[in-house]
N, C-alpha and C positions, 0 to 999 in steps of 0.2 A: 589533545595535548595533558599532559599526565598533573599539569597545577603547581610545578614547578615555577618558582620566579629564579632568575637570571641574576647570580653572582657579579659584582663588578670584581676584575680580576686587578692585581698589580698590587702594589702598596700603599696604604691608605694615607691621607694627605695630614690626617691629624687626629687627632681625639677630640671628643669632646671638651670643652672647656679651654682648651687653649688654643695659642693663634694662630692663622693659618700663615704662612709663609709664603711667596713667589719665588718658582722658582729662580734657581744665581743663573745669572747671563753671564756671557763671559764677557770681559771688558779688553778695550782694544788695547792691540800690543802698544807696549812703552818702546816699543825698538825705532829709535828715532827715521832708521832709513826704512822700515815700512809704511806706509802710505796706504789711507782712505782712498778710495777714486773718488767720492765726491771732494775733499780737501785737494786730492792730487789736480783733477779738472778745474779746480777754483783758482789753484795756483798758475796753470798752464794758461786759463782765458785770464789771468789778471796779466802775467805776462805780455798777453798778446795784445790785450788792450793797452799797455802801456806802451807797447811801438807805436800800435795807431794814434795813441793822445800823443806821444810827442814829434812823432811826424808832422800831423795836424799841426801841434802847437809852433813848428817852425815856420811851417806853410803860414799858418794866423799872422807871426811875428813879422817875414818876409814880405805878407798882405799889410801890414800897418806900416812898415818901415819905408817900403817902396812908393806907397803912394795914400798920403793920409785919409784921401778920400774915399775909401772903404769902408771903413767907419764914422758914423756918424758922428757928431760933435755933439757932448752935451754942453749944456751950462755952468752950474756949478755944483762941485760933484767933491764930497772930502778928502778923497783919497783920490783928486785930481793929478795924472801925470802926462807928460807931452805925451802925446798916442806911439812918437817914434821910441820916446823910450819904452811904452808897454812892447813895441813891437821887439826892441832886445831884451826883456825880461824874455817874451814869448820863445824868442829862438835860444836863449843858452838852457833855461827850462826845457823845454822841447828836449835838446840834445841830451840833458839827460837824464830827462825821463826817458826817449826810447835807448839810451846804453841799458839805462836799467831794466828797461822792458825783456834785452836781448839777455843781458844776465841770466834771469826769469827762465828764460828758455832755454839756456844751455843749465839748466838747476844750479847754479852758481851760487853757495853761503851767503856770500854776502848782499846779493841781490834784493834779501828777505827786506831784510831790515831796512836796507837804502833804497826800496820800494816802498815801502811805508812813508821813511823822509818823505823823500819827493811828490808819492802822489798827493800828502799833505800839503805839501810847497804849492802842488798846482792845484788843489781845492782853494787855497787864500788865494792865490792870482786868477782865478777862474771867478773868486768872488768880486775880490776888486775888479776886475773885467766885465762885471754885470753892465755897466749903464749903456757899454760901445758894443754887445753883444750878447744880449740878455737872455733868449732861448737855449744859444750854444751852451755861453757859459754853463746854464741850467744843468742840459746835459752834460754837459763836461764833468760837473760836481759829484753827479748820481755817480758816474764812472770812476771818479774818482774815490768817493767812497765804498764802493765794492770793491775796488784793489786793495783798499785798506783794509778792511774786512777778511777779504780771499788772502792776504798775506800774513794777518794776523793771526786767523786758525789754521794757518800753517805750521805757523810757530809756536802756538798750541800744542800740536800735536808730535814735533818734530820734538818735546822731551823739553 
């Protein structure tokens, strides 16, 4: 050993008394056509969930319309509606949600804002349906919240 100490190479990071700044990171592209994998995957998954949610809502509605004995009766409920009425609401909303989910899978521009609207409407409908199917309604509400988040996140990145 010659007694020499190794000297650091490269540019100095700052001077004594000056504030150190973090290296600049590249910002995501503002190009609306460019997608980050996380957001694109979330939108794709939201489309699949909406398609499945719509089909299941139609089946839920058919079960309510066809045979009122599928769901338990409740005593008194503030938002009480005839079970057949709830069935038709689920059928109509389910068809619209499924169509929107298909639009999301085809990457239709109209499907994102419409998807947010129908997912929010589905969330409210499931909340009001809680006394008839509490566990199922809670699961569907959680899925609706994820769908709203995924579609709203994609819209942020879209420009």
